[in-house]
Rosetta silent file (secondary structure, phi, psi, omega in degrees, C-alpha in Angstrom):
SEQUENCE: XXXXXXXXXXXXXXXXXXXXXXXXXXXXXXXXXXXXXXXXXXXXXXXXXXXXXXXXXXXXXXXXXXXXXXXXXXXXXXXXXXXXXX
SCORE:     score description
SCORE:     0.000 S_00000001
   1 L     0.000  141.017 -177.958  -18.170    4.146   -4.126 S_00000001
   2 L   -70.049  -23.812  179.630  -21.217    6.375   -3.672 S_00000001
   3 L  -151.780  159.497  177.803  -23.587    3.414   -3.369 S_00000001
   4 L   -61.359  145.447  179.291  -23.398   -0.391   -3.123 S_00000001
   5 L  -150.881  150.032  170.339  -22.906   -2.111   -6.455 S_00000001
   6 L  -125.482   21.932 -173.479  -22.407   -5.536   -7.982 S_00000001
   7 L   -98.150  113.478 -174.349  -22.116   -4.054  -11.453 S_00000001
   8 H   -55.166  -44.169  179.750  -18.772   -4.840  -13.104 S_00000001
   9 H   -59.802  -36.715  178.106  -18.569   -1.700  -15.305 S_00000001
  10 H   -67.616  -40.323  177.593  -18.955    0.544  -12.249 S_00000001
  11 H   -64.946  -40.571  178.671  -16.264   -1.390  -10.392 S_00000001
  12 H   -63.660  -45.380  179.552  -13.971   -1.192  -13.431 S_00000001
  13 H   -63.619  -37.590  177.387  -14.493    2.559  -13.796 S_00000001
  14 H   -65.222  -37.897  177.855  -13.784    3.070  -10.094 S_00000001
  15 H   -65.284  -45.411  178.168  -10.560    1.079  -10.459 S_00000001
  16 H   -62.446  -37.304  179.088   -9.437    3.143  -13.457 S_00000001
  17 H   -65.692  -40.946  176.640  -10.234    6.334  -11.542 S_00000001
  18 H   -63.012  -42.279  179.232   -8.091    5.185   -8.602 S_00000001
  19 H   -63.749  -40.567 -179.176   -5.249    4.325  -10.972 S_00000001
  20 H   -65.261  -30.612  179.919   -5.527    7.716  -12.691 S_00000001
  21 L   -69.355  -14.377  175.973   -5.182    9.517   -9.359 S_00000001
  22 L   -66.706  -26.901  176.905   -1.673    8.079   -9.050 S_00000001
  23 L    64.284   34.456 -178.110   -0.646   10.571  -11.734 S_00000001
  24 L   -77.160  135.844  176.948    2.084    8.375  -13.111 S_00000001
  25 L   -95.926  -22.154  174.315    3.887    9.599  -16.213 S_00000001
  26 L  -127.106  156.778 -177.225    5.713    6.336  -16.733 S_00000001
  27 L   -74.402   89.836  176.781    4.527    2.810  -16.027 S_00000001
  28 L  -101.476  -18.260  177.672    5.916    2.251  -12.537 S_00000001
  29 L  -101.395  119.578 -176.813    2.915    0.335  -11.244 S_00000001
  30 L   -91.197  -19.715 -179.218    2.696   -3.104  -12.820 S_00000001
  31 L  -158.016  155.425  176.521   -0.518   -4.249  -11.198 S_00000001
  32 L  -127.073  127.638  178.441   -3.418   -3.130   -9.112 S_00000001
  33 L  -111.445  130.395  177.387   -5.108   -5.503   -6.691 S_00000001
  34 L  -104.734  143.448  176.481   -8.588   -4.835   -5.413 S_00000001
  35 L  -123.074  127.688  178.911   -9.938   -6.291   -2.223 S_00000001
  36 L  -108.280  121.960  176.983  -13.636   -6.524   -1.596 S_00000001
  37 L  -138.734  166.496 -177.058  -14.743   -6.872    2.004 S_00000001
  38 L    68.766   31.079 -177.378  -17.852   -6.136    3.976 S_00000001
  39 L   -77.883  149.460  175.213  -19.927   -7.660    1.198 S_00000001
  40 L  -134.092  169.442  179.888  -23.597   -8.397    1.639 S_00000001
  41 L   -60.573  137.480 -176.881  -26.248  -10.105   -0.427 S_00000001
  42 H   -61.248  -29.705 -178.428  -27.172   -8.103   -3.522 S_00000001
  43 H   -71.687  -17.562 -179.395  -30.871   -8.369   -2.728 S_00000001
  44 H   -90.826   -6.476 -179.576  -30.397   -6.466    0.539 S_00000001
  45 L   -88.336  141.553  176.233  -28.792   -3.423   -1.133 S_00000001
  46 L   -82.811  149.824  178.388  -30.884   -0.451   -2.169 S_00000001
  47 L  -125.183  129.059  178.285  -30.609    0.830   -5.727 S_00000001
  48 L   -71.016  122.301  178.644  -31.146    4.437   -6.697 S_00000001
  49 L   -78.753  143.768  178.749  -33.809    4.613   -9.371 S_00000001
  50 L  -128.179  163.985  178.093  -33.147    6.837  -12.359 S_00000001
  51 L   -83.565  -22.020 -179.464  -35.229    8.098  -15.229 S_00000001
  52 L   -85.175  161.249  176.851  -32.718    6.962  -17.834 S_00000001
  53 L  -111.820   28.910 -173.561  -32.245    3.427  -19.115 S_00000001
  54 L   -53.922  -45.590 -175.177  -28.513    3.858  -19.633 S_00000001
  55 L  -117.968   12.178  178.424  -27.258    0.730  -17.941 S_00000001
  56 H   -61.061  -42.943 -179.113  -30.381   -1.447  -17.672 S_00000001
  57 H   -64.126  -44.599 -179.362  -29.357   -3.518  -20.692 S_00000001
  58 H   -66.751  -33.690  176.412  -25.819   -4.075  -19.412 S_00000001
  59 H   -66.100  -39.994  177.990  -27.176   -5.078  -15.989 S_00000001
  60 H   -66.618  -40.988  178.612  -29.477   -7.668  -17.604 S_00000001
  61 H   -63.952  -43.273  179.924  -26.613   -9.008  -19.727 S_00000001
  62 H   -64.332  -39.287  177.587  -24.352   -9.228  -16.694 S_00000001
  63 H   -64.716  -40.292  177.818  -27.025  -11.081  -14.695 S_00000001
  64 H   -65.491  -40.151  177.781  -27.499  -13.568  -17.554 S_00000001
  65 H   -64.699  -39.232  177.565  -23.726  -14.101  -17.769 S_00000001
  66 H   -63.087  -40.936  178.016  -23.585  -14.703  -14.005 S_00000001
  67 H   -64.802  -40.382  178.434  -26.342  -17.331  -14.283 S_00000001
  68 H   -64.622  -40.851  178.139  -24.483  -19.050  -17.151 S_00000001
  69 H   -65.342  -38.606  179.010  -21.246  -19.098  -15.119 S_00000001
  70 H   -64.797  -35.308 -177.299  -23.059  -20.535  -12.113 S_00000001
  71 H   -84.048  -41.520 -171.853  -24.524  -23.306  -14.252 S_00000001
  72 H  -111.131   -1.192  178.243  -21.655  -24.100  -16.646 S_00000001
  73 L   109.678  166.009 -173.080  -18.536  -22.942  -14.794 S_00000001
  74 L   -66.675  -19.090 -179.146  -16.417  -19.799  -14.567 S_00000001
  75 L   -99.063   10.274 -177.619  -15.222  -19.947  -18.196 S_00000001
  76 L   -66.059  -38.097  179.892  -18.698  -20.237  -19.746 S_00000001
  77 L  -131.355  124.242  177.524  -18.895  -16.512  -20.534 S_00000001
  78 L  -157.301  169.689 -179.096  -15.854  -14.312  -21.036 S_00000001
  79 L   -60.135  144.097 -179.631  -14.523  -11.638  -23.377 S_00000001
  80 H   -59.946  -30.790 -178.823  -13.991  -12.783  -26.971 S_00000001
  81 H   -65.281  -18.656  179.212  -10.372  -11.593  -26.806 S_00000001
  82 H  -108.913    7.460 -174.438   -9.654  -14.362  -24.276 S_00000001
  83 L   -63.319  -34.332 -179.274  -11.742  -17.109  -25.895 S_00000001
  84 L   -82.212   -7.111 -177.952   -8.754  -18.932  -27.401 S_00000001
  85 L   -88.614  145.808 -179.241   -6.817  -18.937  -24.143 S_00000001
  86 L   -83.056    0.000    0.000   -6.964  -21.892  -21.749 S_00000001
């Protein structure tokens, strides 16, 4: 990653990019496991400022979802497609 991040969409896009570099024509890889190490507190990481507001809204939404999960548990906020699953 070019810079530290705690932003899920950036992590997801990086994962898809790694998977795409495998160049598989048929589904031979059934799963991809990511390991995060060398983590530090988010407040100690620098963030590159930009002129655009492209992901400010998604960052605020993600922070609110993280606060809800911390208060009400890990299943408090999740994708609607998984809402009916236990």
